[in-house]
N, C-alpha and C positions, 0 to 999 in steps of 0.2 A: 504493500499499499504506500509506504514511504517513498519508494522509487517511483511509483506512478505519479505521486504528487509532485516530486522533484521534476520529472519529465514534463508534466503539464505546465509547471511554473516556467521552465526553460522555454517551452514552445510559445507560451503566452508572451514572454519577454521578447522572444525573437520577432513575433509578428508585430508587436507594438513598435519595436525598434525599426521595423521595415517601413514604417511611415516616414515620409521624407522630412517632416518637421517635428519638433518637440510638441507635446500637447499644448493646446491653447486653452488657458483658463479663462472662461467666458466672463467672469464677474470681477476679475482682479483690479479693474480700473473703476469700479463702482464702490464708493466708500462704505455704504451700509451692507454690501454684499461681498466684499473682497475675501472673506473667509470661506465662501462657498467653493467647492472643488469641481463643479460641473465643468466639463472640458470637451474639446474636440480633438480627435486624432486625425491628422491630415494625411491623405494619400494622394499623391500627384502622379499622373501618368507620364509616360515618356513624351518628350516634345513632339516626336514624329506622329503620335497618336492623338494628342490633345485636341478636343473638339469644342471646348468652351462651355460644356455642360457640366454641372455639378449636382451632387446628391448628398443630402444630409441623412445619415442612416441612424435610426433609432432601434436598438436591439430590444428584444422582449425580456420577460421575466416577471409577469403578473404585477407590474408596477412595484414589485417587492425587492427585486434585485436585478442585476445585469450579468449573471453568471454565464449567459450564452453569448457574451460580446465577441468571443472568438469567431464562432460560425455565423452569427447573425450580425456581425459587425466587420471585423477585420478581414475575414475571408471574402465577404461580399465586396468590401472596398477594393481588394486586390483584383477581383473579377471585373469590377467597374473600370479600374485603371487599364486593364487589358483591352477594354473597349473604348478607351480615350476619354473616360469620364473621371473628373476629379471627385474624390469622396472624402466626406467628413463624418467620422463615426462619433456620435454624440453620447457621452457618458452623462446622463441626466440624473437628477435627484430622485430617490426611490424610498419606498416605505420602510425598508429595514434600517434606514438611517433616520427615521422619524419624520419623513416628508410626505405630504399629501398635496392635492390641488391647492394652490395654483403653481407649485414649484415646477411641475413637469412642463406645462405650457409656457411658463416663463423661460425655461431653459431652451426650448425649441425655438421660441420667437427670438431670443437673444442670439441663438445660432444662425438663424436666417439673416438677421440684421448684420451679424459679424461677417458672414460670407459675402453678402451683397456689398457691404461697405468696403471690404478689402478685395473685391473681385479682381481688380487690376493686378494685384500682387501675384495672382495665380493664373493670369491670362484667361479669365472667365468672362462669359457674358452674364452680367448681373441679373438679367431677366430669366435666365435659364437655370434657376436654382430649384430643385425638387426636394421632396422629403419622402423617404422610404422607411417603413417600419414593419416589425415582425411581432405578432401576437399583441401584447399590451403596447409595444412600440408602434404597431399598426394603428391602434386607437389614437396614440399621440400624433401620428402623421395625419390622421383624419381631423383631429382638433386643430392642427396647424392650418389645414385647408378651410375648415368651416368657421374658425374663430379669428381669422386674421384681422377683422375690423375691430375686434375687442383687444385693444393694445394693453397687454399686461406689463409693459415696460415703463409706462408713463409714471407710475408711482415712485420709480427710482430716479426720476429726473433725466432719463435717457431721451435725447432728442431724436425723433423719428425722421430720418432723412431718406429712408428707402421703404418700399412696400414690404409688408410682412406676409404677403400672399405667396405661397409656393407656386411655381410654374406648373407642377404636377404632383400627384400624391400616389404612392405605391404601398398600399397595405397588403401584407402577406400573412395568411391565416390570422386575420386580425380579430381582436376584441372590438366589438362595435357597440353593443347595446348594454345598458344598465338595467333593463327591464327583467323582472324576476324569472320570466319564462325561458330566457335563453342566456342570461348573464353568466359571465365567468366571475364567480363570487369573489375569488381572491383578488382579482384585478380591481373589482369595485371597492373592496375594503381598503386596499392600499391607495387607491386614487382618492376616495372620498372620506376615509376614516370610518370609524364605527357608527357615527351618528349622521344620518342623512335622511331626507324625506323625498316625497314625490317630486318636488321642484328639482332637486339635484339629480335624481334618477332620470328625469326627462331631459335636463340640459345636457347631460353627458352621455345620453343615448344618441349616437351620431346619426342614426337613421331618422331621428326627429329634427336634426339640425342642418339638413342639406337644403341649400337654396340654389337658385340659378347662377349664383356667383361662385359656386364651388369649382375649383380647378379640375382639369381632367384626372381620372382615376384609373389606375391599373391594379385590379383586384385579383387576389389569388387565394384559393383554399381547396381543401379536399373533403369529400363527403364523410370520410372515416376519421376525421379529426377527433381524437378522444379527449382533448383538453378544452378547446373552444368550439362550441357547437357551430357547425357550418351554417346554421340558420342565421347567424350574425351576418355573414356575407350575403346570403340570399336576400334578406330584408334590405340590406344596403343597396344591392344591385337594383332591386325593384324601385327604390326611391330615386336613385340616380337616373334611371330610365325615365321615370315620371317627370323629373325636373329638366330633362333634356341635357344632362351632363355627359360629355364624352367619357365613355367608360369601356374598358376591355376587361371582361370577367373570365378568368380561367378557373373552371370548376372541375377538379379531378376526382375520379372514383376513389383512388387510394393515395396515401401519402403521409397521413398522420399529422403530426405537429412538430414544430421545432427543427425542421430540416434545413432552413436557410436556402443555400443553393447546392447542397450536398446530395447528389443523386444516390449515394449509398444509404443515406438516411431516408430520403423522401421519394426515391424512384422517379417515376414520370413527373410527379408534381414539382420536383426540384428543377425540372426542365423549363419552368416559367421564365427563367433567365434568358432562354433562347429566343423568346418572343419580345422581350422588353425593349431591346434596341430598335427593332422594327417598329414598335409602337411609338417610339420617340420620332420616327419619321412620319408616322401617320398623323400625329398631333402637331407636326411641323416645328418641333423643337430642333430636330436635325433636318437638314435640307440637302 
């Protein structure tokens, strides 16, 4: 067991160090927030591949932890790099450290702002910043798309000079709803705390928050997901269609949960990555 832990720690360190820049601490310049450790790991593609598109990646973990950051963060970032896309893996605040809403949406909005403001430093198009998330991170990516007009940074005196609206949203086997019938209870508890009512359940059920202003969505899940009921994605897809939002929905028969892009874990479902770049052409992010 001890050897396995040491090997995992070494691999984790290696992947983190393969990021081209040291982690960016998002709140270090904000006086009342400088002790917060929320950060971005930056992965930059080769100059010959770079296409100006960037993706902020939100790993999953039931809003409780980010233990899957390796395969739902760093591995995905490296794959995006191979396709010319600059990736930013977001280590956001979570329940195991005592955080609940609005910590998570604050972190993702701050990440969007930071990437857009510094886009020139990475040769990025500031309009082509998307958010991708897995499981609870998928819920966070949906919040980024649905709540962009509700600026959670204002209270910290942060001047808004760029849009907080993602160019696109990619929820993979996402938590979507807070409604009792299909909710992933652990994610709800860590997002909202132990005390919440109908108002909170409705506000953070993303199928109830979709408007015609929602950015394009690339949605992925499997019918046999044993963790997050696939009905989360089905109800979301229905609403996106009703609102006329551009959406590609990949619904697989099998795949389970937590596979990221690893086909050994998710089989055919992990092949969603093979359609993602084509979709960026479809929505005219890539031309």
